[in-house]
C-alpha positions as CSV (number, residue, x, y, z in Angstrom):
1,M,0.0,0.0,0.0
2,L,1.2,3.5,-0.9
3,E,1.3,5.3,2.5
4,P,0.4,9.1,2.7
5,A,3.2,9.6,5.3
6,D,5.8,8.4,2.7
7,L,4.7,11.0,0.2
8,A,4.6,13.7,2.9
9,E,8.1,12.8,3.8
10,L,9.1,12.9,0.1
11,A,7.7,16.4,-0.1
12,R,9.7,17.5,3.0
13,L,12.9,15.9,1.6
14,H,12.6,17.8,-1.7
15,T,11.9,21.0,0.2
16,R,15.1,20.6,2.2
17,R,17.0,20.0,-1.0
18,G,15.5,23.2,-2.5
19,D,13.7,21.4,-5.3
20,A,10.5,23.5,-5.5
21,V,9.0,21.5,-8.4
22,A,9.4,18.1,-6.9
23,A,8.3,19.3,-3.5
24,H,5.2,20.9,-4.9
25,F,4.0,17.8,-6.8
26,A,4.9,15.5,-3.9
27,R,2.7,17.6,-1.7
28,Q,-0.1,17.4,-4.3
29,A,0.3,13.6,-4.4
30,A,0.3,13.4,-0.6
31,R,-2.9,15.3,-0.3
32,Y,-4.4,13.2,-3.1
33,V,-4.1,10.1,-0.9
34,G,-5.1,11.7,2.3
35,A,-2.0,13.1,4.0
36,D,-2.3,16.3,6.0
37,V,0.4,18.5,4.5
38,D,0.7,22.3,4.1
39,Y,-0.1,23.3,0.5
40,A,0.0,26.6,-1.3
41,E,-0.4,27.6,-4.9
42,S,3.0,27.9,-6.7
43,T,4.3,29.4,-9.9
44,V,6.1,26.1,-10.6
45,T,2.9,24.9,-12.3
46,D,3.0,27.7,-14.9
47,L,3.1,26.1,-18.3
48,P,6.5,26.4,-19.9
49,R,6.9,27.1,-23.6
50,L,8.4,24.1,-25.3
51,E,10.5,24.0,-28.4
52,P,10.3,21.1,-30.9
53,G,13.4,19.5,-29.5
54,D,11.9,19.2,-26.1
55,W,9.6,16.4,-27.4
56,Q,12.8,14.4,-28.0
57,G,14.1,15.1,-24.5
58,G,12.7,14.9,-21.0
59,L,9.1,14.7,-22.0
60,R,9.6,11.5,-24.0
61,S,9.0,8.3,-22.1
62,A,11.7,5.7,-21.9
63,G,9.7,3.3,-24.1
64,E,10.1,5.8,-27.0
65,R,13.8,5.8,-26.8
66,T,14.2,2.8,-29.1
67,P,15.7,2.3,-32.6
68,T,12.2,1.7,-33.9
69,A,10.9,5.0,-32.5
70,E,13.9,6.8,-33.9
71,L,13.2,5.4,-37.3
72,L,9.6,6.4,-37.3
73,S,10.4,9.9,-36.1
74,A,13.1,10.5,-38.7
75,L,11.1,8.9,-41.5
76,A,7.6,10.1,-40.6
77,L,7.2,12.4,-43.6
78,P,8.1,10.0,-46.4
79,L,6.0,7.3,-44.8
80,A,3.0,9.7,-44.4
81,A,3.4,10.8,-48.0
82,A,3.5,7.3,-49.3
83,F,0.5,6.1,-47.3
84,A,-1.5,9.2,-48.2
85,G,-1.5,8.7,-51.9
86,P,0.2,10.1,-55.0
87,R,-0.7,13.7,-54.2
88,P,-0.6,14.2,-50.4
89,G,-2.2,17.3,-49.1
90,P,-1.9,18.7,-45.6
91,L,-0.4,16.3,-43.2
92,A,-2.8,13.5,-42.5
93,G,-4.6,14.0,-39.2
94,A,-4.3,17.8,-39.1
95,E,-8.0,18.3,-39.7
96,R,-8.8,15.6,-37.1
97,W,-6.6,17.3,-34.5
98,Q,-8.4,20.6,-35.1
99,R,-11.8,18.8,-34.9
100,E,-11.0,17.0,-31.6
101,V,-9.8,20.1,-30.0
102,G,-12.8,22.1,-31.3
103,D,-15.2,19.5,-30.0
104,L,-13.6,19.6,-26.6
105,F,-14.1,23.4,-26.4
106,E,-17.7,23.0,-27.6
107,R,-18.4,20.5,-24.9
108,L,-17.1,23.1,-22.4
109,A,-19.4,25.7,-23.9
110,V,-16.6,28.2,-24.6
111,G,-16.8,28.2,-28.4
112,R,-14.2,27.1,-31.0
113,P,-11.0,29.1,-30.7
114,A,-8.4,29.2,-33.4
115,I,-5.8,26.6,-32.5
116,G,-2.6,27.7,-34.1
117,L,-1.3,25.7,-37.1
118,A,1.9,26.9,-38.7
119,P,4.3,25.6,-41.4
120,D,6.8,23.3,-39.8
121,A,10.1,22.7,-41.6
122,R,10.4,19.2,-40.2
123,W,7.3,18.3,-42.3
124,G,8.4,20.0,-45.5
125,G,6.4,23.1,-44.8
126,I,3.1,21.2,-44.5
127,L,0.7,22.5,-41.9
128,A,1.2,21.0,-38.5
129,P,0.5,22.2,-34.9
130,D,2.5,25.3,-33.9
131,A,5.9,24.4,-32.6
132,V,4.9,25.7,-29.2
133,V,2.5,22.8,-29.1
134,L,1.1,23.5,-25.6
135,A,0.3,27.1,-26.2
136,P,-3.4,26.3,-26.8
137,A,-3.6,24.7,-23.3
138,R,-2.0,27.8,-21.8
139,E,-4.2,30.4,-23.5
140,A,-7.5,28.6,-23.6
141,P,-10.1,29.7,-21.0
142,V,-10.8,26.1,-19.9
143,D,-10.5,24.1,-16.7
144,D,-7.6,21.9,-15.7
145,P,-9.1,18.6,-16.9
146,A,-9.5,20.2,-20.4
147,R,-5.9,21.4,-20.2
148,Y,-4.8,17.9,-19.4
149,L,-6.6,16.6,-22.5
150,L,-5.1,19.4,-24.7
151,G,-1.6,18.5,-23.6
152,G,-2.2,14.9,-24.6
153,V,-3.6,15.8,-28.0
154,A,-0.6,18.0,-28.6
155,A,1.8,15.2,-27.7
156,G,0.0,12.8,-29.9
157,F,0.7,14.8,-33.0
158,Q,4.4,14.7,-32.8
159,A,6.4,13.0,-35.6
160,G,6.0,9.3,-35.6
161,R,3.4,9.2,-32.9
162,L,0.6,10.2,-35.3
163,L,1.6,7.5,-37.7
164,V,1.3,4.9,-35.0
165,R,-2.2,6.1,-34.2
166,Q,-3.3,6.1,-37.8
167,H,-1.8,2.9,-39.2
168,E,-1.5,-0.8,-38.3
169,P,1.9,-1.8,-36.9
170,A,2.4,-4.3,-39.7
171,R,1.9,-1.6,-42.3
172,L,4.4,0.7,-40.7
173,A,6.9,-2.0,-40.2
174,A,6.6,-3.0,-43.8
175,G,7.1,0.6,-44.9
176,L,10.3,0.9,-42.9
177,A,11.4,-2.5,-44.4
178,V,10.8,-1.2,-48.0
179,L,12.9,1.9,-47.3
180,R,15.7,-0.3,-45.9
181,Q,15.6,-2.7,-48.8
182,A,15.9,0.2,-51.3
183,L,19.2,1.2,-49.7
184,A,20.6,-2.1,-48.4
185,D,19.2,-5.5,-49.5
186,T,18.4,-7.4,-46.3
187,P,17.0,-10.9,-47.0
188,A,15.4,-11.1,-43.5
189,L,13.2,-8.1,-44.4
190,A,12.2,-9.2,-47.9
191,G,9.0,-10.9,-46.9
192,L,7.9,-8.0,-44.7
193,A,8.6,-5.4,-47.4
194,E,6.6,-7.4,-50.0
195,S,3.6,-7.4,-47.7
196,L,2.9,-3.9,-48.9
197,P,0.9,-3.4,-52.1
198,A,3.2,-2.9,-55.2
199,D,2.2,0.7,-55.7
200,R,3.1,1.7,-52.1
201,R,6.4,-0.2,-52.4
202,A,7.3,1.6,-55.6
203,R,6.5,5.0,-54.1
204,L,8.5,4.3,-51.0
205,G,11.4,2.9,-53.0
206,A,11.6,6.0,-55.0
207,T,11.5,8.1,-51.9
208,A,14.4,6.3,-50.4
209,Y,16.9,7.9,-52.8
210,G,15.8,11.4,-51.7
211,L,16.5,10.8,-48.0
212,D,19.2,12.9,-46.3
213,D,22.4,11.4,-44.9
214,D,21.1,11.1,-41.4
215,Q,18.0,9.2,-42.5
216,R,20.0,6.9,-44.7
217,R,22.4,6.2,-41.8
218,L,19.6,5.3,-39.5
219,L,18.0,2.9,-42.0
220,V,21.2,1.2,-42.9
221,E,22.7,0.9,-39.4
222,A,19.6,-0.2,-37.6
223,D,19.4,-3.8,-36.5
224,V,16.8,-6.0,-38.1
225,E,14.9,-6.2,-34.8
226,A,14.0,-2.5,-35.1
227,F,11.8,-3.3,-38.1
228,E,9.8,-6.0,-36.4
229,V,6.0,-5.6,-36.2
230,L,6.1,-6.2,-32.5
231,A,8.6,-3.4,-32.1
232,V,6.2,-1.0,-33.8
233,A,3.2,-2.2,-31.9
234,G,5.0,-1.7,-28.6
235,L,5.3,2.0,-29.2
236,A,1.6,2.8,-28.6
237,Q,1.9,2.2,-24.9
238,A,5.1,4.3,-24.8
239,F,3.4,7.1,-26.7
240,D,0.5,7.0,-24.2
241,A,3.0,7.6,-21.4
242,T,4.4,10.6,-23.1
243,A,0.8,12.0,-23.7
244,R,0.2,11.6,-19.9
245,R,3.3,13.6,-19.2
246,A,2.3,16.3,-21.6
247,G,-1.2,16.5,-20.0
248,L,0.4,17.0,-16.6
249,L,2.7,19.6,-18.0
250,A,-0.3,21.4,-19.5
251,C,-2.6,21.4,-16.5
252,G,0.0,21.6,-13.6
253,E,-2.3,19.6,-11.3
254,L,-1.2,16.1,-10.4
255,P,-4.6,15.2,-8.9
256,V,-6.3,16.1,-12.1
257,A,-3.8,14.0,-14.2
258,L,-4.1,11.0,-11.8
259,D,-7.9,11.1,-11.9
260,A,-7.7,11.1,-15.7
261,V,-5.3,8.1,-15.7
262,L,-7.3,6.2,-13.1
263,G,-10.7,7.0,-14.5
264,R,-11.9,8.4,-11.3
265,G,-13.9,11.5,-10.3
266,G,-13.1,11.9,-6.7
267,G,-13.6,9.1,-4.1
268,S,-12.2,8.7,-0.7
269,P,-8.4,9.1,-0.1
270,R,-8.2,5.4,0.7
271,A,-9.9,4.5,-2.6
272,R,-7.6,6.8,-4.5
273,R,-4.6,5.4,-2.6
274,E,-5.5,1.8,-3.5
275,A,-6.2,2.7,-7.2
276,L,-2.9,4.6,-7.5
277,A,-0.9,1.7,-6.0
278,A,-2.5,-0.7,-8.4
279,S,-1.9,1.3,-11.5
280,P,1.6,1.1,-13.1
281,E,0.7,4.0,-15.4
282,A,-0.3,6.3,-12.6
283,M,2.7,5.4,-10.5
284,A,5.0,6.1,-13.5
285,L,3.4,9.5,-13.9
286,L,3.8,10.3,-10.2
287,A,7.5,9.3,-10.4
288,W,8.0,11.5,-13.4
289,A,6.2,14.4,-11.7
290,V,8.8,14.5,-8.9
291,G,11.8,13.7,-11.1
292,P,14.5,15.7,-12.8
293,D,13.1,15.6,-16.3
294,H,9.9,17.3,-15.2
295,R,11.9,19.8,-13.2
296,A,14.0,20.7,-16.1
297,L,11.0,21.3,-18.4
298,R,9.3,23.5,-15.8
299,A,12.5,25.5,-15.3
300,R,12.1,26.8,-18.9
301,G,9.6,29.3,-17.5
302,N,7.4,31.5,-19.6
């Protein structure tokens, strides 16, 4: 059982160390499970402005730091273009992202704000969410649960994450295999590559010769295991963990984030304590909330 006294002591420990971010969120966690601790609002929960590179840093869950994730991130544009058809328009999913966010605001009865889309060089100038991807959550006149959702939506749009949401793992693995085969024949991947329709294989094969040096290096040097269907399928859970972190970063309220993860709307402290202790996902989010990666992101300020 997760004891309230342990979290309260953790908060005091971080306070003595001068770690305001960890102390603040440890106090939130302690109160969430019933500990009687002093609590005051703090500016450490102000939403920082993130640059694109931050999505590859402390916000990214450990499960994303794999060769397969690196391949999908680096090759997301050619894969998206090949799967979209011969004349790809705006990045697949952009309209859906706008619609989901707009629907959220309508449910909250605050109207449909203009969620910023801007040309993003990483996507060849195609429209994608603004580089400061959590700005809508900061600026929107909505409550903390909505901010948590907005953070998760923003995280889900980054690079290879959207591809994993839109396509079956076998299809993405086959697409990666086709690109590898075009640059370096690998018998072990021949069957996987051929599972794609011929027109898609031809389009991806032609794309391979236009890749930059870094993309080519990743493809040629990656172990065969990085192209396995199971390796792609395993990323969905890792991407969910990143989305939960982004949601917490957006709302700044650990109780709100934990309720969202646990599917709870209140309940007694004991019930929350039991649910938290039984949820690996919630415990992982709690650990990140009081850890150095979260502190470093919050330190970016406004």
